[in-house]
C-alpha positions as CSV (number, residue, x, y, z in Angstrom):
1,M,19.6,-15.1,-1.3
2,Q,17.4,-17.8,-2.9
3,E,18.3,-18.1,-6.4
4,E,18.6,-20.7,-9.1
5,Q,20.2,-20.0,-12.5
6,V,17.9,-20.9,-15.1
7,D,19.4,-22.1,-18.4
8,S,18.2,-20.2,-21.7
9,D,16.7,-23.4,-23.0
10,V,14.1,-23.6,-20.3
11,A,10.9,-25.2,-21.7
12,H,8.3,-22.6,-23.1
13,S,5.6,-24.3,-21.2
14,G,7.7,-24.0,-17.9
15,L,8.3,-20.1,-18.5
16,Q,4.6,-19.7,-19.1
17,S,3.9,-20.9,-15.3
18,L,6.4,-18.3,-14.0
19,L,5.1,-14.9,-12.9
20,T,6.7,-11.5,-13.6
21,A,7.8,-8.9,-11.1
22,R,5.0,-6.9,-12.6
23,Q,2.3,-9.8,-11.7
24,V,3.9,-10.2,-8.2
25,Q,3.5,-6.8,-7.6
26,G,0.0,-6.6,-8.5
27,L,-0.9,-9.8,-6.7
28,L,0.7,-8.8,-3.3
29,A,0.2,-5.0,-3.8
30,I,3.6,-4.0,-3.2
31,D,5.8,-1.7,-5.2
32,R,8.1,-3.3,-7.8
33,S,11.3,-2.3,-5.8
34,T,9.9,-4.1,-2.9
35,V,9.5,-7.2,-5.0
36,Y,13.1,-6.9,-6.3
37,R,14.3,-6.2,-2.9
38,M,12.5,-9.3,-1.3
39,A,13.5,-11.7,-3.9
40,D,16.9,-10.6,-3.7
41,D,17.3,-11.2,0.2
42,G,15.1,-14.3,-0.1
43,R,11.9,-13.3,1.6
44,L,10.1,-14.2,-1.8
45,P,11.0,-17.5,-3.6
46,A,12.4,-16.5,-6.8
47,I,14.6,-17.8,-9.8
48,R,16.6,-15.9,-12.5
49,V,15.6,-16.1,-16.0
50,G,18.5,-14.3,-18.0
51,K,18.7,-10.9,-15.8
52,Q,15.4,-10.9,-14.8
53,W,13.5,-12.1,-11.7
54,R,10.8,-14.8,-12.2
55,F,8.5,-16.3,-9.5
56,R,6.7,-19.8,-9.7
57,R,2.9,-19.0,-9.5
58,D,2.2,-22.0,-6.7
59,E,4.9,-20.5,-4.6
60,I,3.6,-17.1,-4.6
61,L,0.0,-18.0,-4.2
62,A,1.2,-19.8,-1.0
63,V,2.8,-16.3,0.2
64,L,-0.6,-14.8,-0.6
65,S,-2.6,-17.3,1.0
66,A,-0.5,-16.9,4.5
67,A,-1.2,-13.1,4.3
68,P,-4.3,-10.8,4.8
69,S,-5.4,-9.6,1.2
70,W,-4.1,-6.3,0.3
71,D,-5.8,-5.7,-3.0
72,A,-9.5,-4.6,-2.5
73,R,-10.5,-6.1,-5.9
74,S,-9.7,-9.3,-4.6
75,D,-12.3,-9.5,-2.1
76,Q,-15.7,-8.4,-3.4
77,S,-17.5,-8.8,-0.2
78,A,-15.0,-6.0,1.3
79,V,-15.3,-3.7,-1.6
80,V,-17.1,-0.2,-0.3
81,P,-17.5,2.8,-2.5
82,A,-14.0,4.0,-2.6
83,A,-12.5,0.7,-4.2
84,A,-15.3,1.3,-7.0
85,I,-15.1,4.7,-7.8
86,V,-11.3,6.0,-6.8
87,D,-9.1,6.2,-9.9
88,R,-6.5,3.5,-8.7
89,D,-3.9,4.7,-11.5
90,V,-4.3,8.2,-10.3
91,A,-4.2,7.4,-6.6
92,I,-0.9,5.2,-7.2
93,A,0.7,8.2,-9.0
94,A,-0.4,10.7,-6.5
95,T,1.0,8.8,-3.4
96,D,4.0,7.5,-5.1
97,V,5.3,11.0,-5.9
98,A,4.1,12.5,-2.5
99,A,5.6,9.7,-0.4
100,N,9.1,10.0,-2.0
101,L,9.1,13.8,-1.8
102,L,7.9,13.7,1.7
103,G,10.0,10.7,3.0
104,V,7.2,8.8,4.4
105,M,5.2,5.8,3.2
106,M,1.8,6.3,1.8
107,M,-1.1,4.7,0.5
108,V,-4.8,5.1,-0.1
109,T,-7.7,2.9,1.9
110,D,-11.4,2.7,2.1
111,M,-13.0,3.7,5.2
112,A,-12.6,0.3,6.7
113,G,-9.2,0.5,6.6
114,Q,-8.6,-1.9,3.6
115,P,-6.2,-1.0,1.3
116,I,-6.8,0.4,-2.3
117,T,-3.3,1.0,-3.5
118,A,-0.1,-0.5,-2.6
119,I,2.1,1.2,0.0
120,A,4.3,3.8,-1.5
121,N,7.9,4.1,-0.5
122,P,7.4,1.4,2.4
123,C,9.7,1.7,5.4
124,D,12.1,-1.1,6.2
125,W,9.8,-2.0,9.0
126,F,6.9,-2.6,6.8
127,I,9.0,-4.4,4.3
128,R,10.2,-6.7,6.9
129,N,6.8,-7.5,8.1
130,S,4.6,-7.4,5.0
131,T,4.2,-11.2,5.2
132,D,3.5,-11.2,8.6
133,T,-0.4,-11.9,8.8
134,E,-0.9,-10.7,12.6
135,A,1.3,-7.5,11.6
136,M,-0.6,-6.7,8.6
137,R,-4.0,-7.2,10.2
138,S,-3.0,-4.9,13.3
139,C,-2.1,-2.3,10.5
140,V,-5.7,-2.5,9.1
141,T,-7.1,-2.1,12.6
142,E,-5.1,0.9,13.1
143,W,-6.0,2.4,9.8
144,R,-9.8,1.6,10.5
145,E,-9.5,3.4,13.8
146,L,-7.9,6.5,11.9
147,A,-11.1,6.5,9.8
148,N,-13.2,6.5,12.8
149,A,-11.7,9.3,14.5
150,H,-13.8,12.4,14.6
151,D,-11.0,15.2,14.2
152,F,-10.9,16.1,10.4
153,A,-7.6,17.8,10.4
154,P,-4.5,15.4,9.9
155,T,-2.5,14.9,12.7
156,F,0.2,12.3,13.6
157,Q,-1.2,9.4,15.9
158,L,1.1,6.9,17.5
159,G,-0.1,3.3,16.9
160,E,0.3,0.3,18.9
161,L,3.1,-1.1,16.4
162,G,5.2,1.8,17.6
163,F,5.1,4.2,14.5
164,E,3.1,7.2,13.8
165,C,0.3,7.6,10.9
166,A,-1.8,10.6,9.9
167,R,-4.6,10.5,7.4
168,S,-6.9,12.7,5.4
169,F,-10.1,12.0,4.0
170,I,-11.0,11.4,0.3
171,R,-14.5,13.0,-0.4
172,S,-17.2,12.3,-2.9
173,G,-19.9,15.1,-2.5
174,H,-20.8,15.2,1.1
175,E,-19.5,11.4,1.7
176,L,-16.2,10.3,3.1
177,V,-15.2,7.4,0.9
178,G,-11.7,6.8,1.8
179,M,-8.4,8.2,3.2
180,V,-4.8,8.8,2.2
181,L,-2.6,7.6,4.9
182,A,0.9,8.8,5.5
183,G,2.9,6.4,8.1
184,G,5.9,4.7,9.2
185,V,7.3,7.7,10.9
186,N,9.1,7.7,14.1
187,P,7.8,9.2,17.3
188,L,9.4,12.5,18.1
189,G,12.6,11.6,20.2
190,T,13.0,8.2,18.7
191,T,15.4,6.9,16.1
192,S,14.5,3.6,14.7
193,T,16.6,3.0,11.8
194,E,13.5,0.7,10.2
195,L,11.0,3.9,10.3
196,Y,11.3,7.3,9.0
197,S,12.6,10.1,11.0
198,L,11.2,13.7,10.4
199,T,12.0,17.2,11.6
200,E,9.3,19.5,13.0
201,S,9.2,21.3,9.7
202,E,9.1,18.1,7.8
203,R,6.3,16.6,9.9
204,T,4.3,19.8,9.2
205,A,5.0,19.5,5.4
206,V,3.3,16.0,5.5
207,L,0.2,17.1,7.4
208,R,-0.3,20.1,4.8
209,A,0.2,17.8,1.9
210,L,-2.1,15.2,2.8
211,P,-5.4,17.1,2.3
212,L,-4.1,18.1,-1.1
213,V,-3.1,14.6,-2.4
214,A,-6.6,13.6,-1.3
215,S,-8.1,16.5,-2.9
216,A,-6.3,15.5,-6.2
217,I,-7.6,12.0,-6.0
218,A,-11.1,13.0,-5.3
219,A,-11.2,15.2,-8.2
220,R,-10.9,12.2,-10.5
221,I,-14.0,10.5,-9.0
222,P,-16.9,10.8,-11.5
223,A,-19.3,13.8,-10.9
224,K,-21.9,11.1,-10.7
225,V,-21.7,7.7,-9.4
226,D,-24.3,5.0,-9.5
227,Q,-27.0,5.0,-6.7
228,S,-26.6,1.5,-6.0
229,M,-23.0,2.3,-4.7
230,G,-24.4,4.5,-2.2
231,V,-22.5,7.7,-3.2
232,T,-23.8,10.7,-5.2
233,R,-22.2,13.9,-6.1
């Protein structure tokens, strides 16, 4: 565990250059429990200020530059209608509750597979590989392929990384603007401890819940969206 004890008389100017866990959560687009876990086991460079984790800005930016962008807001060239019109707070709340109840990891992406929200309830595999550039690029590629699949009903699909994902589309009028993804699931008959294992009934529950979560998020999309975004309702 990478940890330095910082005296209470640390200069105010020095403290101002440190990031909070909430700020790191926003930069890396991972939930706060994952930030704490990665700080505790040394995967994120961190120091202790009293009882709180703090993070040096330059070190976190170095981690960020080594990984693909997870926050669609940070890459304006990649922003598509979903990133502009989906209520991110609603999407985060909906996926966080559903992921923990269903025992899977969940997130919302645009139709190019680019995340709009952080991963909710990430599996151990994702936590371990979250700063691996190639692994994360492979994830985005697989999510994009799910967007391009013609089957509108959610089904579990096995990806090249060895776990299964399912998705349900978020609609704005007649347009598909994003996806709710559930993943990190062991294929039937396998028992990796880094992935979530679901029974048949639990898998069915996930597939039934996905359209409901997507509908709840879609319901908060404004009734009329600027024509320049290419989406109207």
